[in-house]
C-alpha positions in Angstrom: 171.6 -75.8 25.5 171.3 -79.0 28.1 171.4 -81.2 24.5 174.9 -79.5 23.7 175.6 -79.9 28.0 174.7 -83.0 27.6 177.2 -84.1 24.0 180.1 -82.2 26.2 179.3 -84.3 28.8 179.6 -87.6 27.0 182.3 -86.0 24.8 184.7 -85.8 28.2 183.7 -88.4 30.1 184.3 -90.9 27.0 187.7 -89.3 26.5 188.7 -90.2 30.0 187.1 -93.1 30.3 188.9 -94.5 27.2 192.0 -92.9 28.0 192.4 -94.6 31.7 191.1 -98.0 30.4 193.7 -97.6 27.3 196.2 -97.0 29.6 195.5 -99.9 32.1 195.6 -102.1 29.4 198.7 -101.3 27.7 200.0 -101.3 31.0 198.4 -104.8 32.2 199.3 -106.0 28.7 203.0 -105.1 28.9 203.3 -106.7 32.5 201.7 -110.1 31.1 203.9 -109.8 28.0 207.5 -109.4 30.0 206.2 -112.2 32.1 205.2 -114.3 29.9 208.9 -113.9 28.0 210.2 -114.4 31.8 208.9 -117.4 32.2 210.1 -118.6 28.9 213.3 -117.4 29.1 213.7 -119.4 32.6 212.2 -122.2 31.1 214.7 -122.0 28.2 218.0 -121.6 30.8 216.4 -124.3 33.1 216.5 -126.6 30.1 220.2 -125.6 29.2 221.7 -125.4 33.1 219.9 -129.5 32.5 221.3 -130.2 29.1 224.6 -128.9 30.8 224.7 -131.0 33.8 224.7 -134.4 31.7 227.9 -133.5 30.1 229.2 -132.6 32.6 227.9 -136.1 34.7 228.0 -138.2 32.0 231.4 -139.4 29.9 229.3 -141.6 27.6 226.6 -139.4 25.3 222.8 -140.5 26.0 221.1 -140.5 22.4 217.9 -141.7 24.2 217.7 -138.8 26.8 218.9 -136.5 23.8 215.9 -137.2 21.5 213.4 -137.5 24.7 214.6 -133.5 25.9 214.1 -132.3 22.2 210.8 -133.9 22.2 209.1 -132.6 25.7 211.3 -129.3 25.6 210.8 -128.2 21.5 215.0 -128.2 21.1 217.4 -128.1 19.1 220.3 -129.6 20.3 224.0 -130.0 18.4 226.8 -131.2 19.9 230.6 -131.3 19.6 233.6 -132.3 20.7 236.8 -131.1 20.3 234.9 -129.6 17.3 234.2 -132.7 15.6 229.9 -132.8 15.7 228.1 -135.7 17.0 226.2 -138.2 14.7 223.2 -137.2 16.9 220.9 -135.9 13.8 218.3 -134.6 16.5 213.7 -135.2 16.3 212.5 -132.3 16.1 212.2 -129.8 12.3 212.2 -126.4 11.8 211.4 -124.3 9.0 214.9 -123.8 8.6 217.8 -126.1 7.9 219.6 -127.3 11.0 222.9 -126.7 10.4 222.6 -123.2 9.1 220.5 -122.4 12.8 223.6 -123.9 14.1 226.0 -122.0 12.1 224.4 -118.6 13.0 224.2 -119.7 16.5 227.5 -120.0 16.8 228.7 -117.4 14.4 226.6 -115.0 16.7 227.3 -115.9 19.7 231.5 -115.7 18.6 230.9 -112.1 17.0 228.1 -110.5 19.6 229.5 -111.7 22.7 233.2 -113.3 22.1 231.8 -116.7 22.8 234.4 -118.7 20.2 232.3 -122.9 20.4 235.4 -123.8 18.6 237.9 -122.9 21.2 239.2 -124.5 24.0 238.1 -122.8 27.2 242.3 -122.1 29.1 240.9 -123.5 32.7 237.9 -125.2 34.0 237.0 -122.5 35.6 236.1 -120.7 32.6 233.3 -122.4 30.6 231.3 -119.9 28.5 227.7 -119.5 28.6 225.9 -117.0 26.4 221.8 -117.1 25.4 220.3 -114.2 23.0 217.9 -114.5 19.9 217.8 -115.0 16.4 215.6 -115.7 13.5 216.2 -118.3 10.6 215.7 -117.7 6.6 211.9 -118.3 7.4 212.2 -115.5 9.6 210.7 -117.7 12.7 212.3 -116.8 15.9 214.5 -119.0 18.4 216.0 -118.5 21.5 219.3 -119.9 21.0 222.1 -121.1 24.1 226.0 -121.7 23.7 227.9 -123.0 26.3 231.4 -124.1 26.3 233.1 -126.7 28.3 236.4 -127.6 29.3 236.6 -131.6 29.9 239.6 -134.0 30.6 240.2 -134.5 26.3 239.4 -131.1 25.3 236.4 -129.8 25.6 232.8 -129.8 24.7 230.4 -127.3 22.7 226.8 -127.0 23.1 224.6 -125.0 21.0 220.7 -124.9 22.0 218.0 -123.7 20.2 213.9 -123.3 20.8 211.6 -121.8 18.4 209.6 -118.7 20.0 206.5 -120.1 17.9 204.3 -121.2 20.0 205.6 -118.3 23.1 204.6 -115.9 20.0 201.4 -117.4 19.4 200.4 -116.5 23.4 201.5 -113.2 22.8 199.3 -112.8 20.1 196.4 -114.3 22.0 197.3 -111.9 24.4 196.8 -108.9 22.7 193.9 -110.0 20.8 192.5 -110.7 24.4 193.0 -107.1 25.4 192.0 -105.5 21.9 188.7 -107.4 22.7 188.6 -106.2 26.2 189.7 -102.1 24.8 186.8 -102.2 21.6 184.1 -103.8 24.9 185.0 -100.5 26.6 185.2 -98.4 24.2 181.5 -99.6 22.7 180.1 -99.4 26.2 181.3 -95.8 25.9 177.0 -95.9 25.2 177.2 -95.7 28.7 178.5 -92.4 29.0 175.5 -91.3 26.8 172.9 -92.7 29.5 175.6 -91.0 32.7 175.4 -87.8 31.3 171.2 -87.6 30.2 171.4 -88.9 34.3 173.3 -86.3 35.7 171.4 -83.7 33.3 167.9 -85.0 34.1 167.7 -82.9 37.4 168.7 -79.7 35.6 165.7 -80.2 32.8 163.7 -81.3 34.9 164.1 -77.9 37.8 164.3 -75.9 33.8 160.8 -76.9 32.8 159.2 -76.2 36.2 160.6 -73.6 36.5 159.0 -72.2 32.9 155.9 -73.5 33.7 156.3 -71.8 37.3 156.9 -68.5 35.8 154.4 -69.3 33.3 151.7 -70.3 35.8 152.5 -67.2 37.8 152.3 -64.5 34.8 148.9 -65.6 34.2 148.0 -65.5 37.4 149.1 -61.8 37.8 147.8 -61.1 34.9 144.5 -61.4 36.0 144.1 -59.2 39.0 146.5 -56.6 37.2 143.8 -55.8 34.5 141.1 -55.8 37.0 143.1 -53.1 38.4 143.8 -51.5 35.7 140.5 -51.2 34.0 139.3 -50.2 37.8 141.5 -46.9 37.4 140.5 -46.3 34.0 136.8 -46.1 35.0 137.4 -44.1 38.1 138.6 -41.2 35.9 135.7 -40.9 34.1 133.3 -41.7 37.3 130.4 -39.4 37.3 128.1 -41.1 38.8 128.8 -40.6 42.2 129.5 -43.8 43.5 133.3 -44.5 43.0 134.2 -46.7 46.0 132.6 -49.6 43.7 135.9 -49.3 42.0 138.2 -48.0 44.6 136.6 -51.8 46.3 137.9 -53.3 43.0 141.6 -52.2 43.3 141.6 -53.1 46.5 140.2 -56.0 46.4 142.5 -57.2 43.5 145.8 -55.4 45.5 144.9 -58.2 48.7 145.1 -61.0 46.0 148.0 -59.6 44.5 149.9 -59.1 47.7 148.8 -63.1 48.4 150.5 -64.6 45.7 153.8 -62.5 46.0 154.0 -63.4 49.3 153.2 -67.2 48.3 155.3 -67.1 45.3 158.5 -65.2 47.9 157.4 -68.3 50.0 158.4 -70.3 47.6 161.4 -68.8 46.1 162.9 -68.9 49.3 162.3 -72.5 49.9 164.0 -73.6 46.0 166.9 -71.5 47.3 167.6 -73.0 50.5 167.7 -70.2 52.0 164.5 -70.9 54.3 165.2 -71.9 58.1 163.3 -73.2 60.6 163.8 -71.9 64.3 163.1 -75.3 66.6 161.7 -75.1 70.2 159.6 -77.3 71.8 156.0 -77.0 71.4 152.8 -78.2 72.9 150.9 -79.4 69.8 147.4 -80.3 71.6 147.7 -76.0 72.7 148.6 -75.2 68.9 145.9 -77.1 67.5 143.5 -74.9 70.1 145.4 -71.5 69.7 144.3 -72.4 65.7 141.2 -73.5 66.1 140.3 -70.1 68.1 141.7 -68.4 65.2 139.5 -70.1 63.0 135.9 -69.9 64.5 134.5 -66.9 63.5 135.0 -68.0 59.9 133.3 -71.5 60.8 130.2 -69.2 62.8 129.8 -67.6 59.4 128.7 -70.5 57.6 127.3 -72.8 60.3 130.2 -75.3 60.5 131.2 -77.1 63.1 135.0 -76.6 64.1 137.0 -79.3 66.7 139.5 -79.9 67.9 140.7 -84.0 69.9 143.9 -84.9 71.3 144.4 -87.5 73.7 143.3 -87.1 77.0 146.8 -87.7 78.6 148.5 -84.9 76.4 151.1 -85.2 73.8 154.9 -85.5 73.8 156.4 -81.8 73.4 157.4 -82.2 69.5 160.4 -79.9 68.9 160.0 -77.1 65.4 159.3 -74.0 64.2 155.6 -73.0 66.2 155.0 -70.4 63.4 155.8 -72.5 60.4 153.9 -75.5 61.7 151.0 -73.1 63.0 150.9 -71.8 58.6 150.2 -75.2 57.9 148.1 -75.5 60.2 146.3 -72.6 59.1 146.4 -73.6 54.9 144.6 -76.6 55.9 141.8 -75.4 57.8 141.4 -72.6 55.0 140.7 -75.2 52.5 138.3 -77.7 54.2 136.5 -74.0 55.4 136.6 -73.0 52.6 135.3 -76.5 50.5 132.5 -77.8 53.3 129.8 -77.3 52.4 127.2 -74.1 55.0 126.4 -76.4 58.2 129.5 -79.3 57.3 132.3 -80.5 60.3 135.6 -79.9 60.5 137.7 -81.9 63.0 141.4 -80.9 63.9 142.9 -83.9 65.1 146.1 -85.4 66.7 147.6 -88.3 68.7 150.6 -90.6 68.9 151.7 -92.7 65.5 154.3 -94.7 65.7 157.5 -92.3 67.2 156.1 -89.5 66.5 152.8 -87.7 66.1 150.3 -87.9 63.3 147.6 -84.3 62.8 144.8 -84.6 60.9 142.8 -82.3 58.8 139.1 -84.1 58.3 135.8 -82.3 56.6 133.1 -84.2 55.0 133.2 -82.1 51.9 133.2 -83.3 48.6 136.5 -84.7 48.8 139.2 -84.9 45.9 138.7 -87.0 43.0 141.3 -89.9 42.6 142.9 -88.3 39.6 143.9 -85.5 41.1 145.6 -86.6 44.5 148.6 -86.8 43.0 148.3 -83.3 42.1 148.0 -81.5 44.9 150.8 -80.7 46.2 151.8 -79.7 42.8 152.2 -75.8 42.4 149.8 -73.8 40.7 147.4 -76.8 40.6 144.0 -76.3 41.3 140.7 -78.8 41.0 137.7 -78.4 38.9 135.3 -75.8 40.0 133.4 -77.0 42.8 136.9 -76.6 44.7 138.1 -73.7 43.2 138.0 -70.3 44.1 138.8 -67.0 42.8 141.3 -65.7 45.7 142.8 -69.2 45.0 146.1 -69.5 42.9 147.1 -73.4 43.9 149.9 -72.1 46.0 149.0 -73.2 49.5 149.2 -77.3 49.4 152.7 -76.9 47.8 153.4 -74.5 50.7 152.2 -76.6 53.2 154.1 -80.0 51.4 157.2 -77.1 51.6 156.6 -76.9 55.8 155.7 -80.5 56.7 159.3 -81.8 54.9 161.5 -79.1 56.7 160.1 -80.3 59.4 160.7 -84.3 58.2 157.7 -84.8 58.1 155.0 -86.0 55.0 151.7 -85.0 54.4 149.5 -86.8 52.9 145.4 -87.1 51.6 142.8 -89.9 52.0 139.5 -89.3 50.0 136.4 -90.1 52.3 134.7 -91.4 49.1 132.8 -87.9 48.5 131.7 -87.6 52.0 134.6 -86.0 52.9 138.9 -85.3 52.6 141.6 -86.2 55.5 144.5 -84.7 55.6 147.1 -86.3 57.4 150.8 -84.9 58.7 153.5 -87.4 60.0 156.0 -85.5 62.0 158.7 -87.4 63.9 159.5 -86.1 67.5 162.8 -84.9 68.4 163.8 -84.6 71.7 163.9 -81.2 72.9 166.5 -78.8 72.9 167.7 -77.7 76.1 
C-alpha cells in the first residue's frame, strides 16, 4: 500500500512540477522572443530613419556612407529618384538577387499597404513609409521598408531590406536553451521519487512500529492467558483439597495482565496525543521525599539503603504534573530496587542544572551493557535475564521517557562500568502559573 501511495505521490508531484515548469518556460520564452523581435524591429526602424534623414538633408548621394551603412547594419539599400535607380550597387550579398528582392518589396508595399514607390506624393507632408516582412526565393526572411519622399525636383523612393537570419539564429538558440532547461527539469523529476519517499517514511516507520507493538503485545498477553486457562482447567479437576494454589496463579496472572493493559493504554494515549498533563507548582524536594517513603518498605525487605539528597537551600518551584512526575520516579525506583542486589544502595538526588532541575536515580547494581543502552527506551525491549524479571514487560522506561518528554525534559542513562547505573532527568524550569 505504501509503495502504491509513493508511486501516486511521485506521479502527482511530477505532473504538477512538470506542468508548472513547462508553463513558466513557454511564458518566459514567449516574452524573450517578443522582446528580441521588438529590439530587432526598433533597430531596423532606426536604420530606416537614419537613411531617410540622410536623403532629406543631402542633395548629393554619398556612396561611401551608403556602403558603410549597409556593411555595419547588414542592410540592402536601393534608391530611386523619379523612378530612375541610382548606380549604387550595394556591398551586402543575399541568397536571392538584390533586384528580385527590391521588386518583391515594392510590389508588396503597393499591394498590401497601398504605398506605390513609383508615384510622387501629392504634397511634401504626404511622404509615405511602411515596414513589413518578405520571403526570398531560397526561403530566407527579410525585414523590408519602402519610403517615398517628395523633393523639389520630384520624389525619391528608398527600399531597405535586412536579412533576419541572425535574428532567427538568436531565437533558435533561445529555444534550445529553454528546451534544455525544461528537459533538465524533467530529468530532475527523480527528486519527486525521493520527496515522496521522505513524505511516506514517517507513515512507514509508524506502521512498522505499530506492527512490532501489536506483535509484542500479543506475545506478552499470550503467556499469562495460557497460565490462567491452564489453572482454571486444573481447578475443575482438583481433588487434593488445595485449590488455592491454582487460584493464586490465576490472581497473579490477572494482576500481571491488568498491569500490561494499563501500560498499553497509557502508551496508546500518548501516541494518539490525547494524553495531557495538568501543570501546577511542584516542590521537587518534597516530591522526592514522598516517593522515597512509598518505596522504603520494599527497600527494607531487601536490606537496601534508599536515600534522598537535595540542596540545603531548597529548589525552585517546578511547573508540571505532580502525579505524572511521581509515576516517572516510581518506574525508575522500581527498576533500581529490583535490579540492585540485597544490601545495595539507591540514591534519589535532585539539584539545579543550568536553567533547569536535574533529578537522578543512582544505584550500585549490575548496570546496563553498552549495546543495550540505545534500546532500553524502546517498547517491549528487555535486556538479558540478569536484568529481566517475569513481571516486567519492557514498557516502564518507555512510559517514563514519554512522561519526561511531555514536560519538555530529557532522560538519559549512564552506566558506571558495571558498578551501577545512573538515570538522569533534566527538566526545564517554567514560571509557575498564578
